[in-house]
N, C-alpha and C positions, 0 to 999 in steps of 0.2 A: 558297358556290359557287366553283369555280375560275374565275380571271379571266385574261384575255389582255390585256395593254397594248400597244399600238402607237404608236411615235414616228415619224411620217413627215410631212414629210421631216426628216432630220437636218440642222440649219441650221449657218450659218457654217463649212461645210467646201466644197471643190470637188467638185462632182458630186452624184449623187443616191443616197441609201440610206435604209434604215429600220431600226428596232430593234423586235424583239418580246420581251416579257418575260412569263412565265407564272408565276402565283401559285396556290397550292393553296387548299383550303377555309379554312386557317388563315393565309392572307395571308403564306405563306413563298414566297420566290422559288425556283422549280424549274428554270428555264431562261432563259437570255437569249442572244438571236443578233442580230448585226449583219448585215442582208441587204443586198446590193449588187444593186439592181434594175434598173441600166442595162447594156446590153450594147453593145460597140464591138468589131467584128470585125477590128481591123487586122491581126492575125496571118494572116487569110485573104486580105483583099483587097490586102495589099502583094505577095502572091505574083503573078508574071507581070509585074511592073514592071521596068524596067532598074535595076541595083543602083544607079547613081549618083543615082537620084531618092529613095533611102531616106532620107538625111538631112533632106531638106526634107519628104518625105511623112509620116514617122512623128511629126514634131512636131505634126501636127494633131490628135493624140491630146489635146492639152491647150493652153489659152491662159495657164496659170499657169506651167508648167515646160516649155515647148517647147525651151528651150536644152538641158536635160538629154538629151531624146531625140535632138535634132539632133546633140549630141556623141557620144552612145553609139553612134549608128548611123555617124557619121563615123569613129570608131575602129574599128568592125567593117569598114567599107570600106577603111580604111588596111591591114588585115590581108589583105584580099582582094586587093588590088593590090600587095601586097609592100612596104608602107611601114611595117611593124611593126604594133602594135596601139594607136596613139596615143602610143607612147614613142620612135619611131623617125623623127620628123619633123624638119624643119629648125628651128633655135632660134626663128626668128620665128613659125612656123606653131604650134609648141607653146605658146609663151607668149601668142600672140594667143587661141588657144582656151583656155588657162587663164584669161586675164583675162575673157574671155567668160563663163566658167563661175563664177568668183567674183562677177561682177556679177549672175549668175542666183542664186547661193546668197544673196547680200546682199539683193536686192530680195524674194525669195521669204520669207526669214525675217522681214524687216520687215513685210511683207504679213500674215503670219500672226500674229505677236505683237501688232502694234498694232491691226489691223483685225478680226481674228477671235477672238483669245484674250483681249485686255486687258479688253473689256467685263465679262466674268466676274470679273476681278481687281479692276477699279476700282469695280464696283458690286455685287458679289457675285452668287452663283448664284441667290439668291431674290429679286432686284430685278425691277422691273416689266419685261417684254420690251420695251416701247415705249422704255424708257430704255437697257436693256442691249444696246446695238448700237454700231456705229461713228458713227452720228449723235448718240448720247448722248455719246461720247467727244469728238467735235468741239465739241458745245455746252458741255460742262462741263470740258474740258481742251483748250482750243484750241491752246496752244502745244506740247503733246505731239502732237496731231494734226497740226499743221504740220510738226513735226520728222519724223514718220512719213512724210508725203507727200514731203517733200523727199529723204529717205533713199532711198525706193523709186524716186523720179525719177532720182536719182544712179545706182543700179543699172541702171535701164532704159537710161539714156543710154550707160553703158559697153557694154551689149549691143548697141545701135544702132550704136555706133562699131566693134565688132568682127564683128557679124553682118549688118550692113546695115539691119536693122529691129528694133524693139523686141519685136515678137512675129513668130514664124515666119520668122526671118532665113534667109539663105543663105551665111554667112561660111565655115563649115566645108565643105570638099569632100573627097572621096577622095584621101588623100595630103597634105593641107595646109589651107591657107586661101586665100581669094581676094582678101585686102587686107592691108596692114600698117596701123600707126598713125602718122599724121601728127604732126610735131612740134606743130602747132596744136591738134590734138585732145588730145595728151598735156598740153600746158601748161594747157588748159582744165580738164581733170580734176584737175590737181594744184592749181591756184590758185583755180578757181571757174568753173564753167560760165556763159557770157555774163556774166563778171566778178562773178557773186554768190559771196561768200565762204562762204556757207551751202551751196554745192554743190562743195565742194573735198574732196580726200582727207583732209586733217587734220580737217575738220569731221565726216566720216563716223566717223572713229576715235573723236573726242570724243563724239558722240552714241551711238555703239554702247556706250561706257563708261557713259554716263548711263543707258541702257536697262538695262544690267546692274544698276546701282546701285539703280534704281527696283524691280527684281524682288527684289534682295536685301533691300531695305528692306521690301517686302511679305512676304517670307519670314520675316522676324524677327517679324512680328506674326501671322503665319499658319502657323507651323511644323507644327502638327498636321494641317492641311488639306494642304499641299503634300507632306508627308512620308507622310501615311498614306492619302490617298485613291487608290483604285485601284492600290495598290502590290502587286507580287507578284514572286517570283523568276523569272529567265528566263535564257536564253542570249542572247549578243549577237553580231552578225556586222557586219563592215565591211570596207572595203579599208584597208590602210595602206601606206606606203612601204616598201620593204625594209629600211630601218633602224628601222622601227616607228613613224615620225611619222604624224601625221594628213596625209592627202594626199586631197583631194576629187576629183582628176581622174584619177589612175592609181595602180595599186598591186597588191598580193597580197591574197588572201582570208584572213582571220583571224577566228576566233571564240573566245569565252571563255564559260564557264558562269556560273551565278550567283555562284560564289565566286571567280571569276577564273582558274580553271584553264583552260589553253589546249585547245581541242577541235578546232579547225582551224588548222593551223600553216602560214600563209604559203604557200598554194597558188597557182600561176600562174593568173591571172583566166581564161585561155583554157581551163582545165581545170575550169571551174565545175561541169559536169555529173558530175565526180567527187565534188562536195561537196553539191550541192543536188538534191532532187527536189520534186515537187508532187503534191498529191492534190486531187481534186474532190469537193465535197459538194453535195447535191441542192438546197439552199436559198439558194445564192449563186452568182452569176456570177464571183466572184473566187476564184481557186485558194489552196491553203494550202501554201506550201513548208515543207520541213523540212531538216535536215541528214541526209543519207543514212545515214550510219554509225550515228547515234543512233535512227532510225526515227521514225515518225509521232508517236508518244505522247511521246517525250522530246525530239525534235529540232527542235522550232519554236523561233523566235528573234525577237529584236527587231532592227530596223535603224534608221537616222537618227541625229540628234544625240547622244541619250542612248547609244546603242550605240557610236557612233564614239568618244565620250570614254571609255567603258568598256574599248574594245579598243586603242585607240592607245597607245604609250609616251610620247609627248609631241607638243607642237604647236610648229611651226617659226617662229612670230612670238613676240616677247617679251611683249606685253601679254596675248594669249590664253593663252600658256603659264602666266603668273602666275595667271590666273583658273582654268586647269585645276588648278593646284596647290591653290588653294582649294576647288575642286569635289571633288577626290579627297580632301582632308583631311576633308571633311565625313562621308564614309563609312569613314574610316581606312584609305584605299587599296583597299578592296574595291569591286567594281562597284556601281553605283547602280542599284537596281531600283525606283525610284519614278517612276510614270508622269508625275506633275506636274512632275517635275525635267526633263522634256523641254524645258520652256521656258527653264530655266536653261542647260542644254547648247546650246539653239538660239541663245541670245543670245551665248554664248561663241564659237560659230562665226561669228556676225555680226561680232563684234569681229576674229576671225581673218580674215574675208573682206575687211574694210576694210584691215586691215593688208597683206594680200597684194595687193589692188588698188593701194595705193600703192607696194609693192615693185615690182611688174610695170611700173607706169607709169614708174618711174625706170630700167628696164632698156632700154639702148639697142638691144637685139636687135629690139625691136618696130618699129624704123624700117628694118630690113633688107629686101631685095626678093627673097630666094630662098624662095619661098612654098610650093612643091609639090616632092614627092619621090615615087619609086615604085621597085618592084623586080619580083620574080618573081610573077606572078599565080598565085592558087590559087582554089579553089571554095568556100571557107568563111571566114567573118569573124565574129569575137566581139568586142564592145566592152562593157566595164564601167566605171562611174564611180559616185562617190557624189553622187546627186541631193539636193536639199534635204531630202527626206523619207527617204533611204535608199539603199541600194545598188541599182543599176539594171543589169539585164542585157539585152543585145541580141544576138541570135545569128541569123545568116543563111547559107543555102546558095544557090549561084548556078550556073546551067548554062552550057554553052558559048556560048549566045546571049546572055549577060550578063543574063539573067533571073532574078529571085529565085525560088526553088522552095520554100524553107522560111523561115519566120520564127518565132522564139521570143522572147517578151518577158516577162520577169519584172521587174515594176516595183516601185518602193519600198513603196508602200501594199500590194501584194500579199504582200510579205515580212512586213508587220506585221499581216496579217489575224488569225492566231490570237492574238497579243498584243492586238489591239483587241477581239476577242470576250471575252477574259479580262477586259479593263478594263471593259467594258460590264456583265458579270455581277458583278464586284466592286462596281461603283457601284450597281447594281441591289439587290444584297443588302443594301448599307449603307443605302440610301435608302428601300427599299420594304418590306423585311421586317417583318411585324407591323402594317403601317400599314392601316387600314380605308379610308382615302381617299388617292388618289394625286393630288398636286398638280403644277401646272406646274414650280415649282422643283426638284421631285424628278426629273421627266423631264428638265429641263435639266441636272441633275447628271450624267445618263448621257451626254448629248451633251459635256459638259465633259471627261469621260473619253476620249471619241473624239477631240475637238478637240486634246488634248494631243499626239496623234500627227501632227496636220496632214495627214490623209489627202487624197489626190487620187483620188477614187473613179473619175473619168473614165478616168484613165491605167490604172487597175488592173483594168477589167472585160473579161474575155474568157474563153470557155468552151472546154472540150476535148470534142471529139465533138459529140453531139446536144444540141439545146436543146429539151427537151420541154415542152409546155404542160401544166400540172397544174391540175386543177379538183377541189376538195374541198368537199363538202356536209356542213354540220353541222346537228345537230337543235337545238332551243330550249335544251337542257341543255349544248350544247357537245360532244356526242359525234359522231364521225365516222359519218355515214350511208353515204356512198359517195365513192369517189375515182377519178378517170379521169386517165390520162396519155396525151397524144398526141405523137407525133413521136419515140418511143423506137425 
């Protein structure tokens, strides 16, 4: 008899989702889907609010990556008030925002790798679930757990110093920033917060390198798993600096295909609608973006750490650049299409963020006092940046009364929707095809494929148009007897 397997909820990710896997009479996987089952209507209820509220309001999408939404919205507001699009600010404003952003990248990547992903790597996908979690890491690897906590704390303290609060801060405002960094704050971050050398800039770099060493050591003994699990060819999209460098705060849109051929060639971020379109599917509240020129079938793409390292030409910090060269050498210079190598790429970015935080802390511009700039007002603002999970798009239109009339958000996890679904199917086929009994480790393997992308499902959920209620009645054999939809 045909069988339907439901994994609900998907664990160790931010937000709520479920997976359904359909098997035929011969236990062959016929279809797998990642369903996003929560709905958050930010695109609707932000409308009617004064535009200057947007940078504070939209970050309520999430408590894990609020800084990303805060800064993307602030960049859009910069454009609206004539201060550029995040790249025309005073030096102190831009660099304070960059420091805030790299603090966010650092703490988010650390949270994901150590707290959410490492239990699968340290204990194995088939370990007892009561052991395979962050508590198990704390009990069996206490020094590693302590390191993870202190690394995340450092990133959070950077955010607090630049944004005013660790979560849902107010530091970025239209046209700039509302504070600079004092010498006392700077010295604490460089030498050790509260005099603790384990909370210093150099220690963050050292621990980022040791985390990379840990993963590479794991890779050496689990090569088949990390290279082959849920691997498939795809396009890759991200922002890059105009000279091709990795830049997580500002840049032009670039995309390459699975072989490395350029398919989007450094388009101004304000022209994103010339590059990307979205489609809606009935079984998920999360939309499916694709590259317009390639169409729905062939235009889907990956974003995030793996995509960024595939798209950029180089990383502008020395230690991370050295690791990028090792990363690129592994695939002989071709794009890396292995889903589990997201973890490798994420840790290279963690090292880059640590290097960037130190570089910015040493910049005397952070103590300057010219915090805000403005120019000629317009009615539209677009802000893009590279959030921890990938490219983030914020787009607003404002009327003459300064009220938002249109808001479009394409968040990082939305961009990865199709790749995550393909990863789910690849894992399901590998783990469940031909099996008469479905075990918990098999189902966890499907979650491992999703967790590689570090999805933030809360950020990503919003629908276009109607939200119908669908009720389906099945008979005992699994056949559909009746189906009704309300709200179309």
